Every structure is written in C-alpha cells, then in structure tokens.
N, C-alpha and C positions, 0 to 999 in steps of 0.2 A: 601387808604389810608387817610389819613388827610392832608390837605395842599390848599383844593380849597374850593369855595364859596359856594357849593352845600351841606353842612354839614348843616344836620337837627337836632333841639335840641326838645326835649320833656318832658315837666315839669307837673308835676303834679301840682295840687291846692298848693298842702299844701307844696311841696320843692318850689315854686315860690315863695308863703309867705315867707319862713323861709329863703331864699337867698337874699331876698330883707331887710328884720327885719335886716341882719348880713352884710350889706353894696353893694350888688349888683356885687360881683365880685366870679367869681370861677373858680378854675384850674382845671384840668384833668389831670392826668399823669399814666401810666403803671405805677404798683407794680408789682413785678418780686417777689417770695422767692428765699431766697438764698440755700433752703433746695430742694432737689426733688425726688420726689418717681417714683414709678413703670412708669408713664404715662408720667414723665417731671418737670419742675418748673409751680407753681402756677403762675397765672397771673391774675389780677385784676385791674379794672380799681380804681382809687383813686380820691378822691375830697377832695381838702382843699378851705375855703373861704377867702383866699387872693389872691393876685397877685403874679407870680413866681420871686422869686430873679432873674433868670438865662432867662428874654424873648426872648432871640433868639432860646432858644429851642423849640418854643410854637407858636402857631398860635393863634392871637387874633381874635374873632369874637366879635357881638354885639346882645344880643335876649333881644328886650323890654328892653332896657336900662340896662342891666345884660353883664358886660363883662365875656366873657367865653375865658380863655384861653386853648387850647388844644394842649397836646403835639405833636411834630409832629411826623410822622411816624405811629401812631396808625390804626390798617387795623380793620375799624368796620363795623358790618352789615348795611346793607342798607343806609350805609352813616349817621348812626344817631346815636346820644347819648339819653339816655334817662334817666331821674333823677327823683328820687323817696325820700321823706321823711321817713329817719326811727325812728320811735319813742321807741328803745328799752332804758330802763332805762339805763341812766348814757351813752350811746353812741348815743344821737339824733342826726342827721345829715343828710347829702345829698348821696346818692347811687347813683351811673352810673352804668348802663351796656350798652352794644352796643358790646363788643368785640368780633371781628370774632377770634374764637379758632382753628378752622381747616379749 
C-alpha cells in the first residue's frame, strides 16, 4: 500500500532527463479499463507530467527535486515504482511499472 515514506522510485537516465525538462512533476494513478475479459479488468499505472487536480487522493513525495504524486491505495511490488522513457513515435513519454497484480 502506498502511503508511507518507504516508497522507492527508480528512474532510468532518460526518464529523469525528460521529467526535468517537462517541469519536475509526475502524477501516478491506476487506470482500470471499463471492459473486462476472461481474467478481469486491465489495470496499469498511468503517468501525467502535471500535479493532480484533487491532491487529497494522492501522497506527495520528493525525489531529487521532482514532485511525485502517487494515488493512495496502490499495491506495489517491493514498495517501488520504476519509471522509464518510452520513445515510441507520437507517444513519447514516461511509463511506470511496479503494480502488484496478484
């Protein structure tokens, strides 16, 4: 569960550079698809490069001068979120992994 100060962040070098160029703010929240299949709804961590509008739903952390807002109630593997830079054409940005699925 997110909500303690022991949460760890791991940024790739390119992800860290991208976030710094875009304003030093990240918001991480859980996306859950409305459509389910045979194994249930799809869940993924989503990342936005801005502060959340409803900050009461998030825990604010500081990582090397970057404000990281993490949605309350997330269950994470090893209490860690890994950030990577995605360089897919037209979809450049930051991806987050670490969600505990089972």
